[in-house]
N, C-alpha and C positions, 0 to 999 in steps of 0.2 A: 603739724596744721594748726593754727592760733587755735584758742580755745572759743567758741562761739559763744557772743552777749546772751544775756540770761534774756527771755522775754520780757516784756512792758508789762505784762498782765498774765494771772495765772492760769494755767491751763482750764479748757472748760469741761465741765464733768463731763464723765460717758454717758449719760443720763441716756435711758430708754425713749424712743421716741412715745407721746402720747396717742391713743388710737385717734387715727385719723378721722372726722368728719365728714358726713356725706357732703359732696361739693357738686354738681350736676355739669357744670360748665368749664371743661379746662380749656385754658389757655392757646390760643394760635401757636404751632409752633412751624418751623423754617419759613417765616415769611420775612421781608426786608427789614418788618423793627423789630425781630425775632433776631436775627442775624447779628445788627446792631447791639442789641442786650439782651440776653437769651436768659439773666439772672434772675428776673422775676418769675418768666414761668417757670426756669428749676424750682425757685424757692416752694411754688405755688404743688408741682408734682410733688415734692419731697413731702409736704403736707398730707395731698390730697390724694395723692396717686402714685408713690413711690415705685411700686413696680409698671409702667403703665402701656398699654398696648397702642402701639399705634400704626398711621399707615405713612412711610417716610416717601419724600418727592416723587423716588424711581418707583412707586409701587407695592413696592412688598412690604409686609405689613412687619412687624417687631417689636418685642419688649424692649422699653429704654426702663433701666436702673439708676436711681438717683442718691439714695440715702449713703452715707459712705461706708456705714456697717455694713449693709449691701452687698454694696459697689467692692470693696476689699475683698469679703469671702466670694462673690463671683469670680472674681479675675483668674483667683486660684484654683477654682472648683473644677475637678479631671473629669468630670461629669458634662461639661463645655468644649468641645472641639473648635477647634480653627480652620478644620478641612470643611470647604464649601459644599464635597459631597456629602453630608451629613444634613443638608438644606432639606427641608420636607419640599420645597417648591422649585421646579425649575429656572429660579430667577438666577441662580449662580451663572447658567451655562447662558444665560442670555446678557452677561456684564453686568449685572445691575447689585451685586455684592462686590464687594473686592476692587483691587485698584483698574479704572480702565485700562484694555487692551492687554493686559497682563494674560488673559488665555490666549487669546487670537497667537501673543506673539511667545506665548510656550515659556514663560518666565512663571509657572506659578507652585513651583514648588519651591519657595522661599519662607522664613522660618513664620511670618506673618499667615501663613495657611497651613501649614500643616501641626503633628503632634508630634507626642515620644513615641518609638524612640528614634525615630528619623529627625525631630527637634532638636532632641538630646545631641545627637551626635553632630548635626549642622553647625548647633549655637557650641560648641565646644571646639569645634575646627575658629570659628572666627573669633570667640572671644580672647584668642591672644593675640589680638590687634587691639585688641582695646585695654590692656592692663594699666592700670595708674603710671606706672613708669614711661609706656610708650605715649598714652596720652599726655602728660608732661611733657616730652621730649617733643612735643609737637606746638608745644605754646609760642617756641619766638615764630615761627611761620604763620601761626595767628596773627601776631601782633602784629607780622611784616601786613599782610593782607591789608588787616582793618586801617592802618594807616596808611599803606599805599590808595584804597578803596577813597579813604577822605580826602588824599591831596588831589582827586580828583575834583573835588565838588566845592575845599574849603574856600577860593578865593572868589567864588560865587556870592558866597552869601544866601545861595539856598538851595535847594535839593528835594529828591523825593526818595526820602531812607531806605526804602522799600527798592526799590528796582536798582540804586543807585550801593545800596550799602548793606542791607537784614539779607537781599538775595546773593550777591555774589560770592560773597564772604566765604557760607560753606559749601555753596556750589565746588571755589576753586580748592577747597580745605580738604572734602571728601576724596576729591580726584587725585591730588595730590597724593592723600592715604592709599589708593585704589589702586596709586600708577597709572595713573591715565596721562601720556606724554603730553606737556604745556600747547606743541600745536592743536592739540586736538580739544583742549580744556572750553573753548569758546563754544565749540559743537553743541558739549554737554551741557553748555550754559542756553543755548537757542532749546535743546530738547526739554529741559528742566523746566522753561519758562512756560513752555507749550506745557508742561505735565500741569506746574500751579494754576496757571489761570484757569481750569477745567470749563467748564460751558461759557467762560471767556473769550473763547479765543475761536478759531473757524471748526465747523463740524467735522468731525472727525479728526479733528487735530494730536488728539491725546494718543488716540490709539497710534497713527502714522508715529507721535514722537517716540514712543514704547516699542513700535516695531525697528525703527531705525535706531534706540539704544541698544535694544538686543542684536540686531546685527553686529553694530559695532562692538560688543562684547567681545559675543562671540569671536570676530578677527583677532581683537585684543589678546586673550586668551591662547588663541591658536600663536602669537605673534611672540608670545611671553613665554612659551614653551618654550624656545630656543634662546633666550638670552631673560632668564629670572632676574629678579632684585630682591629690595627688601619692604616691595609694597605688601599689600593686602592680596591682590589679585594674586600675584606670584607664590604667596602663603597657601591659598587655597590650592594650586597647582600641586605646590609639592608637595601638601597634605593629600591629595590626589594620588602622585605619583609614589606615597609610601604604604598603599593600602589602605585607605579612611574610606574608599569607594564613592569619590566624589564625581557625579558625571558634568559632560561639558555643560548639562542644562542647568545644575544645581548650582553648579560653578556661577554661571551666567545670570541666574535666578537671584542667586545670594549677592553678586554684585548690583545686581538693579535693585535689590530691594536696601541696601546698603545707602547707597547714592539718593533713592526715592525717599527715604525714611530718614537718613540724616542730611539732608538739606530744609525738607520742608518744617519740621520741627524745629528748626534753630532760627530759619526764616522767620517764624512766627514769636518764638522768644524773645528775637531782638525787637522785631515789629511792636509786637502788643505790649514787652518790656518797657520799653523807650514812650510809648503810647503813656501808657500805666505812670511813668514817672514824669513826666511831661502835665499830667492833670494833678499831678500830688506835689507839690514843690518844695514841703516841707521833706517828703520824704526822697526826694530828688537831690537836695541841698545835701542832706544827712549822705545820699550814695557820694556822691561829689568830695565831701570831706574825707569820707572814710577811702577812698580812689587817692587824695590827695596824701593823706596819711601813711599808705598802707598796709591800711587795715583789713588783709584778706579774708580773716572768719567774719567780718561782719558784711565784706560784698560777699562771698559764700553764702551767707544767710541771708542777705536782697535776692540773691538769682532765684534760691528756694521759694520765698516770697512771690516774688515774681511767676514762676511758676505756678505758684497756688491761686492766686487772685485773677489771674488771665491766663490761662496756660496756651501751649500753643498746640494740645490735642485735645477736644472736646468732647468724644465721643473715644471710647478705646475698639479697636478694630473688631469684625463681625467675629460673633461664637455663636454656636447650634448647639442645641442638646441633644443627646445622643441615647436620654433615654427621661421618663418620665420624672420628673424635681419640682422646688418649688424655690420660689425666691421670695424673702419678703413676705410672704405669705400668701402670695400666686402660684396658681398651679402652670408649669410652663411642659408644653407636650415636645413628645420626642419631635426634631425637626425646627422646633421653632426658633427665629432667628435673636439671640438678645445682644444689646449693648448698652453698655455700660456708660452713665454720664457722665466722666470725670470733672466735667467744669461743674454739675451740679452737686457731686460728693465733695469736693475739693471748699464748697461754702455749707458746707454743712454745720448747721449751729451745736449739735449736740456732739461735733467735735472738736469745733473752731472756734475759740473767743470771737467776738466780732467778726464774723466770716466777711462781711461785705467790705471790712476796712484793711486798706493795704497797710501793713505792719513790719519796714523789712529787718526791725530786731526781733522779728516772731519767732520763739527757738523752739516751741512744741509742735512743728510741722510736717508730720508725716503725712503730707501729701500724695496723692495717685497721678501725678501730672504727668508720669514715664510708666503707670502701671504698675501692675503689681506682679507678685508668683515666676512662675520660669520663664513666661512674654515679657518680663520687664524689661523696658528699651534698652541693648544693649547699648548704643551709642550716648546712650546717657553721659558718660561722665565726659567724653567728645561736644558735646550741646551745652553742660553746663560750663566749661573751658568757653567757648566760644562765645557763648551770651555774656561772662562778664567779661571778658577781653573787648569783646564790641561795644559794649555800654561804656565799660572804662574808659576805653581809647575816644567813644563820640561824645561822653559828655567831659572827658579833661580835656580833648582840644576844642571842643567849642562851647564855651560853659555858658553863653549866654542861650542857646538852643529853645526855638518856642517852636509853636506850633502857626503853620502858613493857610491855615483852615478851618473851618466851624466842628468841633464832633461830629453832630447831626450830618454833617454832609461827607464824613469820611465812610465811606463804601469795603463791607467787608466779603470776604470770598466765597463765595458757593461751595458745595460741598459738602460731607455728611461728618467726615471723621475731623478736620482738621478749624482749625480758629486761627484767622489771620486775618490785618488787614490788607485792600488792592494797592493803598497805593497811601505814606507816610509824609504830605507835605510841610517841609519846616522852611524856619530862615534863619539867620546867626551873623554876627559881626564879620563883613569877609574877614578870610586870615591869609594876609600877605606874607609870600618868601616862602 
C-alpha cells in the first residue's frame, strides 16, 4: 500500500478536558434544525454534559456519550451488552430499540444484538467473507456497477445522487456478495428502499419490508442447500453443515444484518462524502488530482477523513448496562441504554486538531466512524472500497459536478443511528456517448 501522506498539521495534544462549567440550558436535540447540522449541539454536550441523559424521539430514555476518550472506552466495555433483553424497560419488546420489524420477523439473532460467546462464533464465520483478498477481488465488480449507474444519467446533465447512485450501488454489490440471483435483486432494492425511508414511507412499511426480506432469505437458504456457490450465504450453509451449529434463524438474521448494515452505511458514506467535497472546492480538487494521478494513498486517507468529518453512522447501536457502572463521571444504572455518539466523538478537539475542518491529508485520524472493539463494523473494508471507487468514478467522469439546491433546502433522513441525506440533486455538463 502506498505511504499515507503526512498530516498538514501536528496532532492535537491528548490533554484532558477542563472541568465543565454549569450550563442549565442544553440545546434541543432531534429537531429538523438539529438533523441538518447536529455538530454545534454535540460541541455543547461535549463541553457541558459529556454523558447526557435524554428522552429519545421514541420515548425511550438513554445516555448519550459524546467525548472521544469516553466513547472509545465505552465501545469496548464488556459490561455493556448488545442484547436488548438487558434493557431495564419493556421498550425493546415494543420495537422502540433496534431495527424496526426485526423482532416480529424473527431476525433478532444477529451480530448487533448478541454478546460473546455467540457473537464470537457468528463473527468468526462471517469474517471469512471480508478478508482483504476477497474484498480486493470485488473491486472490478464495484467499478462496473459505478460506471453502469453513471451511464444511466450522464447524458441528462442532472441527477439525484442518492436514489440514482449512492443507494443502488451498495445494494447490488451486497446482493452479489450474498448470492442473491440477479433477477431478484430489484426486489431487494425495493425492500431496502422502504427501510431506508424509515418514517418517510407508508405506515408499517418498514415492518412489511423486513418480513418480506425474511421470507425471501429463508427460501433462498433452502434453495441454496442443493446448489452451493462461492457466495456468502453458501458459506454460512457450509459452516452450519460442518458442525458450527448455525441455525436457519441465525443464517437468515446474519444475511439480513449484512444487507441492512452493508448498504445503508455505504449509501451515507457516498452521499455525505460527495456533499462534503462539493462544499469544499479546494479539497474536491485535491481529491480529483489524486484520482487522476492514481494516488491511492491519498484517496484512502481522504475516505478516512470523510468518515470522520460527516460519517454515515451518527450514533453507535444500542448498548445496555449489565451492572452499575460509571462513564465520564456519570453513574449508569443496571439496564440503562447507552448510545455512543460517534459524530460527536469524531469532532472532539481534545483528540483531533481543527476538528471542524475537512482536511483530506489528515494523517493522525483514529476516528470511530465504524466503531471500536469486538463490534467494529465487519463490512468496513468493503464499505471503504465502495466509497473510494464511487467517489473516484463520480468526480472523474463528471468533473464539473455541482449542487443543484441550496444546502439549507436539503433534507436529512430521520432515524436515530444513521446520518444521511434524503436526496442530493446535482447538475453537470451532459456527457454524450
